[in-house]
C-alpha positions as CSV (number, residue, x, y, z in Angstrom):
1,M,22.7,1.1,27.6
2,D,21.4,-0.6,30.7
3,R,17.8,-0.5,31.5
4,P,16.9,1.2,34.8
5,E,16.4,-1.5,37.5
6,L,12.9,-2.9,37.5
7,V,10.6,-2.2,40.4
8,Q,9.7,-5.6,41.8
9,H,6.1,-4.6,42.5
10,P,3.8,-4.1,40.7
11,N,5.6,-4.5,37.3
12,V,7.5,-7.8,37.6
13,F,5.0,-10.6,37.0
14,V,7.0,-13.7,36.8
15,T,10.8,-14.5,37.1
16,Y,12.4,-17.4,35.2
17,G,15.7,-19.1,36.0
18,F,17.4,-21.0,33.3
19,S,20.9,-22.0,32.0
20,G,22.4,-22.6,28.6
21,V,23.7,-20.4,25.8
22,L,22.3,-17.3,27.4
23,D,22.8,-14.7,24.6
24,E,21.4,-16.9,22.0
25,I,18.3,-17.9,24.1
26,Y,17.6,-14.3,25.0
27,T,18.2,-12.8,21.5
28,T,16.0,-15.4,19.7
29,L,13.2,-14.8,22.2
30,V,13.2,-11.1,21.6
31,V,13.4,-11.5,17.8
32,R,10.6,-14.1,17.7
33,L,8.3,-12.0,20.0
34,H,8.9,-9.1,17.6
35,Y,8.1,-11.1,14.5
36,S,4.9,-12.7,16.0
37,H,3.4,-9.2,15.5
38,D,1.3,-9.8,18.6
39,F,3.6,-7.4,20.5
40,E,5.4,-4.3,19.0
41,M,9.1,-3.6,19.8
42,D,9.3,-0.3,21.7
43,R,12.9,0.0,22.9
44,L,16.0,-2.2,23.2
45,W,18.4,-2.0,26.2
46,S,21.3,-4.1,27.1
47,Y,19.7,-7.4,27.9
48,A,16.3,-5.9,28.2
49,A,13.5,-5.3,25.7
50,D,10.4,-3.1,26.1
51,F,7.4,-4.1,24.0
52,K,4.0,-2.7,23.6
53,T,0.7,-4.6,23.3
54,L,-1.7,-4.0,20.4
55,A,-3.5,-1.7,22.8
56,D,-0.3,0.3,23.3
57,K,0.3,-0.9,26.9
58,P,3.9,-1.5,28.1
59,C,5.4,-4.9,28.8
60,G,8.8,-6.6,28.4
61,L,11.5,-8.6,29.7
62,Q,15.0,-8.2,31.3
63,M,17.8,-10.8,31.6
64,L,20.1,-10.8,34.6
65,K,23.2,-13.0,34.1
66,E,24.4,-15.1,37.2
67,N,27.3,-17.4,37.7
68,Q,28.1,-20.7,35.7
69,G,26.0,-19.9,32.7
70,R,22.8,-19.3,34.5
71,A,20.4,-16.3,34.3
72,K,17.2,-14.9,35.6
73,L,14.6,-13.5,33.2
74,K,12.1,-11.0,34.6
75,V,8.9,-10.5,32.8
76,Y,6.9,-7.3,33.5
77,F,3.5,-5.8,32.6
78,D,1.6,-2.6,32.9
79,K,-1.1,-3.2,35.5
80,D,-3.9,-2.4,33.0
81,I,-2.9,-5.2,30.5
82,P,-5.7,-7.8,30.3
83,I,-5.1,-11.3,31.8
84,D,-5.4,-13.1,28.4
85,T,-2.6,-10.8,27.0
86,Q,-0.4,-11.4,30.0
87,V,-0.8,-15.1,29.9
88,S,-0.1,-15.3,26.2
89,F,3.2,-13.3,26.7
90,I,4.5,-15.4,29.6
91,K,3.4,-18.7,28.0
92,Y,5.4,-17.7,24.8
93,V,8.5,-17.0,27.0
94,H,7.9,-20.2,28.9
95,E,7.7,-22.4,25.9
96,H,10.7,-20.7,24.3
97,L,12.9,-21.4,27.4
98,L,11.7,-25.0,27.6
99,K,12.7,-25.5,24.0
100,R,16.1,-23.7,24.0
101,A,17.5,-23.8,27.5
102,E,19.3,-26.7,29.1
103,E,16.9,-29.6,29.9
104,G,15.6,-29.4,33.4
105,S,17.1,-26.0,34.2
106,V,14.0,-23.8,33.7
107,T,12.3,-22.6,36.9
108,R,9.4,-20.2,37.2
109,V,8.3,-18.0,40.1
110,R,5.2,-15.8,40.1
111,T,4.9,-12.5,41.9
112,Y,1.7,-12.5,43.9
113,V,0.0,-9.4,45.3
114,C,-2.6,-9.3,48.1
115,K,-5.8,-7.4,47.9
116,C,-4.3,-5.0,50.4
117,G,-1.7,-4.1,47.8
118,E,1.3,-5.8,49.4
119,P,3.4,-8.2,47.4
120,V,4.5,-11.6,48.7
121,K,8.2,-11.1,49.3
122,N,9.1,-14.7,50.3
123,L,9.1,-16.2,46.9
124,D,10.7,-19.4,48.4
125,A,7.7,-19.8,50.6
126,V,5.4,-19.5,47.5
127,R,7.4,-22.3,45.8
128,R,7.2,-24.6,48.8
129,R,3.5,-24.1,49.2
130,L,3.0,-25.0,45.6
131,D,5.2,-28.0,45.9
132,L,3.1,-29.2,48.8
133,G,-0.1,-28.8,46.7
134,K,-1.3,-25.8,48.6
135,D,-3.4,-23.3,46.6
136,F,-3.0,-20.3,48.9
137,I,-0.6,-18.4,51.0
138,T,-1.3,-16.0,53.9
139,C,-0.5,-12.3,53.5
140,Q,2.1,-11.3,56.1
141,Y,0.5,-7.8,56.4
142,C,-3.3,-8.4,56.7
143,D,-3.6,-12.2,57.2
144,E,-5.9,-12.7,54.2
145,Q,-5.4,-15.7,52.0
146,I,-3.8,-15.0,48.6
147,V,-4.8,-17.5,45.9
148,L,-1.9,-19.2,44.2
149,K,-3.8,-21.2,41.7
150,D,-5.7,-18.3,40.3
151,L,-7.3,-17.7,36.9
152,I,-4.0,-16.9,35.4
153,E,-2.5,-20.2,36.4
154,E,-5.6,-22.0,35.1
155,R,-5.3,-20.3,31.7
156,F,-1.6,-20.9,31.7
157,E,-2.1,-24.7,31.8
158,S,-4.8,-24.8,29.2
159,E,-4.3,-26.6,25.9
160,E,-6.1,-23.8,24.1
161,L,-3.4,-21.4,25.2
162,K,-0.6,-23.8,24.3
163,Q,-2.1,-24.0,20.7
164,A,-2.4,-20.2,20.6
165,V,1.3,-19.9,21.4
166,Q,2.2,-22.4,18.8
167,N,0.4,-20.3,16.3
168,M,2.2,-17.2,17.4
169,D,5.5,-19.0,17.0
170,A,4.5,-20.3,13.4
171,K,3.6,-16.7,12.5
172,A,6.9,-15.5,13.8
173,Q,8.8,-18.1,11.6
174,I,6.7,-17.0,8.5
175,N,7.6,-13.5,9.1
176,L,11.2,-14.3,9.7
177,D,11.4,-16.3,6.5
178,K,9.8,-13.4,4.6
179,E,12.2,-11.0,6.0
180,S,15.1,-13.3,4.9
181,L,13.8,-13.4,1.4
182,E,13.4,-9.6,1.3
183,L,17.0,-9.2,2.5
184,I,18.2,-11.5,-0.4
185,L,16.3,-9.2,-2.8
186,V,18.0,-6.1,-1.2
187,G,21.3,-7.8,-1.6
188,H,20.6,-8.5,-5.3
189,A,19.8,-4.9,-5.8
190,F,23.1,-3.9,-4.3
191,Y,24.9,-6.4,-6.5
192,T,23.1,-5.5,-9.8
193,A,23.6,-1.7,-9.2
194,G,27.3,-2.3,-8.4
195,E,27.9,-4.5,-11.5
196,A,26.3,-1.8,-13.6
197,G,28.4,0.9,-12.0
198,Q,25.5,2.7,-10.4
199,I,24.5,3.6,-6.8
200,F,21.9,1.7,-4.7
201,R,20.5,3.0,-1.4
202,P,18.0,1.1,0.6
203,T,15.2,3.0,2.3
204,A,15.0,3.1,6.1
205,N,11.2,3.0,6.2
206,S,9.7,1.0,3.2
207,D,6.1,1.2,4.5
208,W,5.3,4.0,2.1
209,G,5.9,1.8,-1.0
210,I,9.4,2.4,-1.9
211,D,12.2,0.1,-0.5
212,G,15.3,1.8,-2.2
213,E,16.6,3.9,-5.0
214,I,19.3,3.6,-7.7
215,E,21.0,6.8,-8.6
216,F,22.7,6.9,-12.0
217,K,26.2,8.2,-12.7
218,N,26.8,10.5,-15.7
219,D,29.4,9.9,-18.3
220,K,32.1,11.3,-16.0
221,G,31.2,8.8,-13.3
222,Q,29.6,11.4,-11.1
223,A,26.2,11.1,-9.4
224,S,23.7,12.6,-11.7
225,G,20.7,13.2,-9.5
226,K,18.7,11.0,-11.9
227,R,17.3,7.8,-10.3
228,V,14.7,5.2,-10.2
229,Y,12.8,4.0,-7.1
230,L,12.4,0.4,-6.3
231,Q,9.5,-1.5,-4.7
232,L,10.8,-4.8,-3.8
233,K,8.6,-8.0,-3.3
234,S,9.8,-11.5,-2.7
235,G,7.6,-14.6,-2.9
236,D,5.1,-16.3,-5.2
237,S,2.1,-14.8,-3.3
238,Y,2.5,-11.5,-5.0
239,L,1.7,-12.8,-8.4
240,Y,-1.4,-14.6,-9.8
241,K,-1.8,-16.1,-13.2
242,R,-5.0,-15.0,-14.8
243,K,-6.9,-18.0,-16.3
244,S,-8.5,-16.1,-19.2
245,D,-5.2,-15.2,-20.8
246,G,-2.4,-16.5,-18.7
247,K,-1.1,-13.0,-17.8
248,E,0.5,-12.5,-14.4
249,I,-1.3,-10.1,-12.1
250,F,0.2,-8.2,-9.2
251,Y,-2.3,-7.2,-6.6
252,I,-1.8,-3.9,-4.9
253,K,-2.5,-4.4,-1.2
254,K,-2.3,-0.8,-0.1
255,K,-4.6,1.6,-2.0
256,R,-2.4,4.6,-1.4
257,H,0.6,3.1,-3.2
258,P,-0.5,3.8,-6.9
259,E,-1.1,7.5,-6.2
260,Y,2.2,7.7,-4.2
261,W,4.2,6.0,-7.0
262,T,2.9,8.3,-9.7
263,S,3.5,11.4,-7.6
264,Q,7.3,10.9,-8.0
265,P,9.0,13.1,-10.6
266,E,8.6,11.8,-14.2
267,E,12.4,11.4,-14.5
268,C,12.4,9.2,-11.4
269,P,10.0,6.3,-12.2
270,V,9.1,3.6,-9.6
271,M,10.2,0.1,-10.7
272,L,8.4,-2.9,-9.3
273,V,10.8,-5.7,-8.6
274,I,9.5,-9.2,-7.9
275,R,11.5,-12.3,-6.9
276,T,9.8,-15.6,-7.2
277,S,10.6,-18.9,-5.6
278,D,12.3,-20.2,-8.7
279,G,14.9,-17.5,-8.3
280,Q,13.8,-15.3,-11.1
281,I,14.0,-11.5,-10.3
282,R,12.1,-9.3,-12.8
283,W,11.2,-5.6,-12.9
284,M,8.8,-3.3,-14.7
285,N,8.2,0.5,-14.8
286,V,5.1,0.6,-12.7
287,T,4.8,4.5,-12.9
288,K,4.5,4.3,-16.7
289,H,1.9,1.6,-16.5
290,L,-0.2,3.5,-13.9
291,L,0.0,6.7,-15.9
292,Q,-1.7,4.7,-18.8
293,V,-4.4,2.9,-16.8
294,G,-4.9,5.3,-13.9
295,T,-4.3,5.1,-10.2
296,N,-7.7,3.9,-9.1
297,V,-6.8,0.2,-9.6
298,G,-6.3,-2.8,-7.3
299,H,-4.1,-4.7,-9.5
300,I,-1.7,-4.4,-12.5
301,E,-0.6,-6.8,-15.3
302,F,3.0,-7.6,-14.5
303,D,5.1,-7.8,-17.6
304,G,8.6,-7.5,-16.2
305,E,12.0,-8.2,-17.8
306,P,15.0,-9.6,-15.9
307,F,16.4,-7.3,-13.3
308,T,20.0,-7.5,-14.6
309,A,23.0,-5.1,-14.8
310,L,22.5,-5.0,-18.6
311,N,18.8,-3.9,-18.4
312,L,19.8,-1.5,-15.6
313,A,22.5,0.1,-17.9
314,R,19.9,0.3,-20.7
315,L,17.4,2.2,-18.4
316,R,20.2,4.5,-17.3
317,D,21.2,5.4,-20.8
318,E,17.5,6.2,-21.5
319,L,17.1,8.4,-18.5
320,I,20.5,10.1,-18.9
321,N,20.1,10.9,-22.4
322,R,16.6,12.2,-21.9
């Protein structure tokens, strides 16, 4: 679905021109902005993406394709978004285009608005004034001077902002890598359940502490209604080896999870599945453990066995026979 045409004023803040592999440039920009976690994805359109700032204010971008592999990218903001947030967003876009578009193809044109409320419509005149080193342009409506080298432009050129944008991009890469590892673990759950002849279903919203479920089939090969829930974790950061006894400790980062896990029906335990960087994937019955030690805990001793089709089949037999 196409996004409704943007109103040039006051929403559109800057317009970029660039050429290259347009779809790849645009898609990676949207994805990396989302995974930076500095801006929350709100709605996707055809070649447009609406975001929200951490203060819940709308912003976003829209790509308009032109001829010969060239496009314009409009960046827009709510008028109440602070200058620092605006500059961070456009600087991220700017650096992304410089890195991924064809060399020398990136152009940038600001939208300026006079104090009288009227926008500068002659953007070519703005560009020429800047090329001549002029720091203002005269409003065509009230004859007031509109500053071109304003606070936003000063912040845009600062080394401090460049470093902040690099940190945003590094954070986006970390989150993308983490997501990739989690997808590998989801794929392993599909494979293991399929190999054992059972049914795996991922959960749409895993924030509550359950990432999927495995429903067991009865002896007739029919879905039995009996299942286990999976909490999937991928990465070495989830486990810590205790120095006193060498046992592995899993820290529970969200306090509501233990109570939620134990609130599931007794015949549907929650299994904690952890994949470490050496490729080992192990699981343990976290419900059973918490019922023994209580839910008012910040960590558990992780004593998992390999998450294999054989161990899954054994658990299936135990729950079906029960």
